[in-house]
N, C-alpha and C positions, 0 to 999 in steps of 0.2 A: 216514603218520608216526604211530607207535604209542606213546602215553604211558599205556597201560593198566596196565602192570606191568613191573618189571625181569625178570620171568619170560618176557617176550616176546623178550628179547635172546638171541642165540645164545651159544655158548661162545667164550671168548677164544682167539685163534690159538695162543698159547703152551700153553694147556691141551689143545687139540686135538693139537698136536705132541707133547705129553707122552704122550697116549693112544696115538698111533701108535708112539712109541718103546717104550712098555711092551708093545706087542703082539708085539715080537720075542722069539723064544726061549721057553723054558719058565720057569715060576715056581711056587713052592709055593702051594697053595691056602689059602683060609680065613684070610688074614691072616698066614700064615707066610712071606711073601715079603719080600725085602729092602726094597722100597719102603715097605711098610706099617710096618716097624720104623723106617725113616728118618723117616717122617712123624710117628710117635709121639714120637720124640726131638725133632724140630723144634718140634712143638707145645709140648712141655715147656720148650724153650728160650724160645719166644715168651712163654709165661706165667710164666717164671721159677720153675717149680715141677714137681716130679715128680708127675705126675697120670695118671689112667687115661683112655685114649683108645679110643673105639670108632667106627669109620667106618660110616656108613649111607648109604642112597641118597636119603632124603627128609627134609624138615624135620619133617613130622608124626612120622616114626619117631624122630627125635632127641628131640623134645619128650616123646613119650609114654614112651619108655624112661627118660629122666631122671626123669619124674614117678613112674613105677612104682617106681623105686629109692628114691624119697624118701617114698612114700605107701602106707600099707596100704589094703586094700579098704574099710575103714571110715573112711578119712581124709577130710579137707577140704583142697582146694587153693584158695587165695585168688588171684584174678586180676582183671584189668580186664575190664569188660563187653565191650569191643571186642577183647579179645585173640584171637589166632588159635586158641588152645586152646578158647576159649569159643564162638567164632562159626563157625569154618571147618574143624574137624577131625572132623566127622561122628560125634561120640561116641567117638573113638579114645582120649582120655585116660581116660574112664570104663571103656572096654573093657580097656585094657592095665593099668590099675591094679586091675582086678577089681571096680570099682564105686565108686571114690572120688567124692566130691561136689565139683563146682566151685561156688564161692561168689564172685560178682562183687563187686568193691569199686570203685565209681565214683571217678573222679578227672579233673581238668581236663587237657585236651590229651593224653589217652591214658596218663597216668601215675598210679600209686597213691601217695598221700602216706602217710608213716609213721603219722601220727595217725589217718587214716581206717582204715588196716589194723588198728591197735590197737583201735579201737572196734568193728570187725567181728568180731574173734576172740572166740569163746565156746564154752561147752559142754564144756570139757576135763574129763575124768574122769566125765562123766555118761553112763551106759550107754545111755540112750535117744537120745543125740545122736551124729552123725558127729563124729569127733575131729580138731581142728586139726592139720594135718600138714605142709603146705608152702605156700609162696608162689611164684607165677610172675610174673616181670616180663618185658616185651617190650622189646628193645633193638636198634634204635630202635623206639619205640612204634608202634602202629597209626595214630597221628596224625602220625607223622613226627618226633616229638620224642625227645630223648635224655636218659636219666638220667645225672646226674653221679655221681662216686664218693661225694660226701657224701650225695646223695639215696639211693643204694643202701645206704650205710652206715647211714642212719637206719632204712630198712626192715629191714635185717639185724638191727639192735639189737632191734627189736620181735619179729622172728622168733625170735631167740635166747632172748629172755625168755620166749616162749611154747613153746619147744622145737620150732620149725618149721624145716624145710629151706628153702633159697632157691635157686630155679631161675631161669635167664634164658633166654628164647627169643631167641637171637641170630641170627635169620635175616638181619638187617641189622646185625650187630654191627660189622662193619668201618666202615659208614657212621657209626654212632654214635661209634666210637672216633676217627676222624679229625676229627669235629666237636669232640669234647671235648678232644682233644689230649693225652691222658695215655697211660700204658702199658697193654697188655692186662691185666697183673697188677693194676694200680690199679683198673681198671674191673670186675674180677671178684673173685678170692679175697681180695685185700687189702681189699676193701670188704665181704666177708662172703658172697660167692656160693659155693654148694656145687657146683652143676652148671650147665654151659653147653651149650646147643645152638648149636654154632659153625657158622654158615652159610657156604656157598660158592656154592651154586647161583644165588642171586639176584645174585651179584657176579662172574660170569664163568665158573663151572664148568658142566659139562654136567648132572651130577647127583651131588652130593657134599656131605655134611654130617658133622659129627663131634660125638659126645657126649664132653664133657670133664668129668670129675669130679675136683675138686680135693682131696677127702678120699677116698683110695683105699678106706678102710673102707666107705664108702657104695656102692662100685662092686662089691661082692662078687658080687651076683646078676646084674650087667649082661651078662656074657658069655652066660649062659643065657637071659636075657630077649631078647637080640638074636637068638640062634638060634631061639628059640621064636616070635619075631615075624617070622621070615622075612627078617631083615636081615643075616645072616652070609653075605656074598657068597662063592661058591666062588672066583671070580676077583677077589679083593679088590684085586689090584694095579691094577685100572682105577679104583677109587675113590682109592687111594693116589696114583696118578699125577696125578690132578687136583689133589689137595691139595699134592703136592710142587711142582708148577708154580705153583699159587696162592700158596704161601708164599715161593717162591724170589724173591730180590731185591725182596721186599715188593710183589709184583704185586697182592696183595689190597688193600693200602693205596692204591696208585696208582689201581686201579679205583674204589675208593670215593671217593677225592678227586675224580676226574673226574665221577662221578655226582652227588656233592654240589654241585660247582661248577655243573653244568648246572641243577640244581634251584634254586640260589641265583640264577642268571641269569634263569631263567624267572620266579621269584617277583618279582625286581626289575622286570621288564617288566610283569607283571600288576598290580603295585601302582601303576604309573603310569596305569592305566586307571581312571577314576572309577567305572565300573560294576562293577568287580571288588572282591571282599572276600576277603582271605586269612584263613582260619578258625583256623589253628594256626601257631605259630612254625615256620619252615622250618629244621630243624636237621640233616636228613639228605638223602634223595633223594626225598622225597614232598612234594607241594604239595596242599593242600585249598583250593579257591577256589570262591566262589559267584559265578555270572554270570547275567545275564538269559537267559531261554529263547531269545530270538532270537539271541543271541550263541552259545549252545551249538549251536543248529541250524546256524548259519553255519559254525562250526568243523567240524562233522560233514560239511557239504556240501563243505568244502575238503579233506576227506580225512583229518582228524585223528581218532584213536581214543583213547578214555579211558573210565573208569568214572564213572557217576553214583553218588554216595555218599549213602546206603546203598541206594537203590532207583532204579528206572528213571525215576521222575518227579522225582527230586531235582534241584535247581538247583546243588547243591554237587558239584564234580568232584574226583576224585582223579587227580592227574597224577604219574607216576613216571618218573624218569630212570634211566639205567643206565650201565655202564662204556663203552658204545659209542654213547651218544647224541651226535648230531652238533650242534655249535653252530648250524649252519644250520637244523636242525629247530626248535631253540628260538626262533631269530629269526623263522622263518616262523610259528610258533604265535602269538607275541606280535603280529606284524603282522596276522595274521588276526583275532585277538581285538580288537585296536584298531580295525581297519576295521569290523567288525560292530558294535562298541559305538558307534562314531561314527555309523553308519547308523541304529542304534536311537534314539540321542539326537536325531538330526535329524528322524526320523519322529514323535517325541513332541512336537516343538515346533509 
């Protein structure tokens, strides 16, 4: 039973069926097919705004293309220290922007506070310094927490005052959205977001992400950047088919609700174990819990898989649920943790 990541889950059956259907017949290449146009219109409807949409195959591609459109090579991108762009993208943001500098802004529970961002920004107009250019937030954060519209709005106000663009890494955007309970527009452009990496892969797609730019003027270079970056798929209909099924009848929201519900249930069970300590509020589909080493080893022996966070010797685990996490798997994990915690407590007496 694997709680390592929502990337370990397969694709939703409806998305697989959509890929099979898209495989029939011929379709124009490079995004000139009917499905691609349909998805662009559907995304505009969901976000209540005419926007520029570029389908890509990976979350890293979505992030770096957004950031390259917002940031010159001499720019600064402010981000959380644990953000994916800072920790897990192998220098891709620096590469695709042509050398922009990432400046981490620490914040509790994976979120950047507006006041901390304001204090970190400096060097504007000084030729010796990299120039403040963009802010990147992660939604939901790497700690499994969600930014509210008011929190994003406060960050946006600081960004606007300093002339910075605002990007959101939305690999788990759906999970944050269903937790907050607002509209996609309220959680993005109405709160001041300029560009969104709109994730689907972690929430039921096979491999599909979308770059969504709410101010079309900022997207002028993105078609060329996508091509140059190797993300203009010739058979784009297969990316579009995934998004079409993902968005149809709100499958994306239903998948996220299930993943969040499984995480909440898992967190409730772990909180009842005296030896367990939940490290961050559980607001999406990730749980960070500290457990005694004996309990961790017992869980591993029982066949559960998970990541120790942030290194192999850590006693803090990251547990991630997905659209197809079975309630029985959650119950079995809780029962196993409870049993091993009880045995550890008895041995200590």
